[in-house]
NUKOL-433053 format. One record per residue (C-alpha): residue number from 1; x, y, z. Coordinates in nm, 4 decimals, always signed. Example, Ala and Ser with C-alpha at 12.3 -4.5 7.8 and 13.67 -1.06 7.14 Angstrom:
<rs>
   seq         c1         c2         c3
     1    +1.2300    -0.4500    +0.7800
     2    +1.3670    -0.1060    +0.7140
</rs>
This chain:
<rs>
   seq         c1         c2         c3
     1    +2.5897    +0.7304    +1.4276
     2    +2.6021    +0.6560    +1.0895
     3    +2.2740    +0.7276    +0.8502
     4    +2.2562    +0.3488    +0.7818
     5    +2.2001    +0.2585    +1.1281
     6    +1.9897    +0.5162    +1.1568
     7    +1.7974    +0.4145    +0.8677
     8    +1.7646    +0.0318    +1.0380
     9    +1.6429    +0.1812    +1.3812
    10    +1.3972    +0.3798    +1.2266
    11    +1.2236    +0.0853    +0.9817
    12    +1.2606    -0.1484    +1.3308
    13    +1.0277    +0.1211    +1.5170
    14    +0.6745    +0.2195    +1.3212
    15    +0.8857    +0.4568    +1.0244
    16    +0.8640    +0.1032    +0.8315
    17    +0.4805    +0.1285    +0.7936
    18    +0.4887    +0.4537    +0.5779
    19    +0.8007    +0.3085    +0.3438
    20    +0.5833    -0.0124    +0.2641
    21    +0.2755    +0.1963    +0.2143
    22    +0.4439    +0.4297    -0.0456
    23    +0.6327    +0.1160    -0.2689
    24    +0.2446    -0.0558    -0.2002
    25    +0.0590    +0.2439    -0.3992
    26    +0.2853    +0.2415    -0.6477
    27    +0.3302    -0.1445    -0.7074
    28    -0.0858    -0.1748    -0.7538
    29    -0.0659    +0.1521    -1.0332
    30    +0.2103    -0.1009    -1.1484
    31    +0.0023    -0.4123    -1.1218
    32    -0.3241    -0.1987    -1.2550
    33    -0.1520    -0.0708    -1.5604
    34    +0.1076    -0.3286    -1.6815
    35    +0.0098    -0.5858    -1.9602
    36    +0.1890    -0.8561    -1.7279
    37    -0.0086    -0.8044    -1.4302
    38    -0.3246    -0.6612    -1.5308
    39    -0.4400    -1.0393    -1.5697
    40    -0.3774    -1.0409    -1.1684
    41    -0.5048    -0.7840    -1.0808
    42    -0.8350    -0.8414    -1.3091
    43    -0.8691    -1.1736    -1.1223
    44    -1.0221    -0.9549    -0.8133
    45    -1.3286    -0.8104    -0.8504
    46    -1.3889    -0.4600    -0.8586
    47    -1.5688    -0.4270    -0.5125
    48    -1.2598    -0.6003    -0.3659
    49    -0.9711    -0.4801    -0.4758
    50    -0.9245    -0.3129    -0.1620
    51    -0.8340    -0.5998    -0.0110
    52    -0.4661    -0.6088    -0.1869
    53    -0.3499    -0.3234    +0.0227
    54    -0.5486    -0.4520    +0.3527
    55    -0.3739    -0.7809    +0.3777
    56    -0.0466    -0.6393    +0.3072
    57    -0.0679    -0.4317    +0.5678
    58    -0.2017    -0.7262    +0.7785
    59    +0.0284    -0.9590    +0.6996
    60    +0.3502    -0.6561    +0.7356
    61    +0.2142    -0.5751    +1.0918
    62    +0.2125    -0.9201    +1.1939
    63    +0.5314    -1.0634    +1.0642
    64    +0.6794    -0.7231    +1.2293
    65    +0.4839    -0.7858    +1.5631
    66    +0.5794    -1.1841    +1.5366
    67    +0.9332    -1.1167    +1.4564
    68    +0.9649    -0.8964    +1.7333
    69    +0.9352    -1.1538    +1.9613
    70    +0.5708    -1.0335    +2.1109
    71    +0.3187    -1.3214    +2.1941
    72    +0.0242    -1.3480    +1.9534
    73    -0.1961    -1.1109    +2.0890
    74    +0.1042    -0.8684    +2.0763
    75    +0.1426    -0.9929    +1.6804
    76    -0.2600    -0.9696    +1.6205
    77    -0.2906    -0.6080    +1.7437
    78    +0.0443    -0.5035    +1.5632
    79    -0.1825    -0.6623    +1.2580
    80    -0.4366    -0.3851    +1.3303
    81    -0.1660    -0.0799    +1.3361
    82    -0.0342    -0.2773    +1.0148
    83    -0.3548    -0.2433    +0.8450
    84    -0.3857    +0.1414    +0.9879
    85    -0.0696    +0.2321    +0.9055
    86    +0.0050    +0.0490    +0.5927
    87    -0.3373    -0.0138    +0.3801
    88    -0.5153    +0.3207    +0.5253
    89    -0.1852    +0.5195    +0.4219
    90    -0.1635    +0.3767    +0.0607
    91    -0.5233    +0.3914    +0.0064
    92    -0.5306    +0.7866    +0.0925
    93    -0.1997    +0.8743    -0.1056
    94    -0.3169    +0.7065    -0.4705
    95    -0.6163    +0.8946    -0.4044
    96    -0.4380    +1.1883    -0.3191
    97    -0.2232    +1.0848    -0.6022
    98    -0.5529    +1.0331    -0.8175
    99    -0.6573    +1.3880    -0.7305
   100    -0.3452    +1.5302    -0.7954
   101    -0.2589    +1.7195    -1.1321
   102    -0.0573    +1.4368    -1.1922
   103    -0.1599    +1.1787    -1.4461
   104    -0.1606    +0.9159    -1.2333
   105    -0.5456    +0.7276    -1.2417
   106    -0.6377    +0.9004    -1.6010
   107    -0.6212    +1.2258    -1.6614
   108    -0.5399    +1.5529    -1.4116
   109    -0.8148    +1.5141    -1.0901
   110    -0.8692    +1.1482    -1.2151
   111    -1.0829    +1.1980    -1.4930
   112    -1.0305    +1.0150    -1.7591
   113    -0.8418    +1.0286    -2.0989
   114    -0.9638    +1.0669    -2.4303
   115    -0.8625    +0.6933    -2.4299
   116    -1.0356    +0.5006    -2.1686
   117    -1.4434    +0.5133    -2.1776
   118    -1.6144    +0.6655    -1.9337
   119    -1.8551    +0.4742    -1.6885
</rs>
């Protein structure tokens, strides 16, 4: 079996969720830090920014279930699985990168850099 077919089969199953979670993690970081998209990011108040990954996970799961021909109840169950599979994975990956030595969100360990104000 060729690699393209294998990837399509994996994505058709639930390997789609970690893939979307990884892309979502990087897309949110770009949206937060880019001067072009920071205005859109700031529309959502601080306490509600968890909605970005949760809504994305819900949409992913629902469309995956609906596209697979499941009834509405099956698509709604798939939506819940999408929230867990995409949203929580993306939030966990972002937190892992924040606490790593990589300068993901501030300095190493998430500490503010010299040019960032401390809260």
